[in-house]
N, C-alpha and C positions, 0 to 999 in steps of 0.2 A: 504494499500499499504506500503510495507516495502522496505527500501534501504538495498541492500546487495552488497558485492563484492565477486565475484567468482574467485578463483585461479585455473589455468589450468596446466595441465602436461608439457606444453612447457615453462612454466615461465610466461606467460601472465596473466593478470587479468582484469576483466571487472566489473565496478560498474553500477548497474542498479536498477530499482524499479520493484517489483513484488507483486501480491496479493496471499495470501494463508497463511496457518499456517506454523510454522517453519518446522514441519514434512513433509508437502506437498512440501515446497520449497526444503528442503534437498533431498527428494526422486526425484524431478524433475532433479536436478543438479548432485548430488553426483555419481561419477562413470560413468556418461553418456558422450558419445562422442559428441562434438559440432564442427561445421565448423566455425571457427573464421575468415576465409578468410586471404589471404596472402598479402592483400593491393594492389595487382596487378590484381585482378579479378580471381585469382586461389583459390584453396582449401587449407586450413590449419586446419587439424583435431586435436583436443586436448581433453583430458578427464578432466572433472571438478573434482577437488580433494578436495576443501575446499570452504565452504560458510561462510562468515563473515557477521553477522547481525549488521548493523551499528546503528540500534536503541536501541541496548542493552547497558548496562553500560560497562565501560572498564573492570571491574572485570569479568563480565559475558563473555565478549569476550575473555578475557584471558584464562578462564576456558574452553571455547569452543575450543580455539586453542590447548590447552594442551591435551584435549580429542581426538581431530582430529589426532594429531601427535601420540599419544599413540595408537589409533586404527589402524592407517596406519601401524605403526611399527609391531603391533601384527598380522595384517592381511597379512604380508609380506610372504605368503606361496605360491604364484602364482597359487592358485586354482581358478577355474572359478566361484565358488560361492561367492567370495569376493565382498563386496560393493565398495571397494576402490582399483582400479587397481594400482599396484605399478610399476612404471617405474624408475628404478635406475637412478640417476643423475638428470633427469628432475623433478621427484618428489621432490628431495632434494631442487632444486631451487625454486620451487613453494611453498613448505612448509616454506622455509627460508623467502621468501617475505611475506607470510601470517602471520607468527609469528612476524616478524619485524614490520609489519604494525600495528598489534594489540598491541604490546609492546611499540610502539613509543609514 
């Protein structure tokens, strides 16, 4: 069981536990749309942008954060084949929260 925090395109983040390899976990979350709920019984769809593996060392987490930001910036071509959908503004907020959490 691995502890992770997933950062979403709307700026929300969720910390949870999940079984699987790092690759399987990233494949499950990254770029996928999830219904986070709006808190009032309605839908709130958001795309998982970043996965932070809390059981890694802080140095490994920092390297992961930098790789994720770099990949998202390089993939900012709006093509349907991308693994990381880029949503201007919302992505910036999610990435900022992710990087700040890892660097804190």
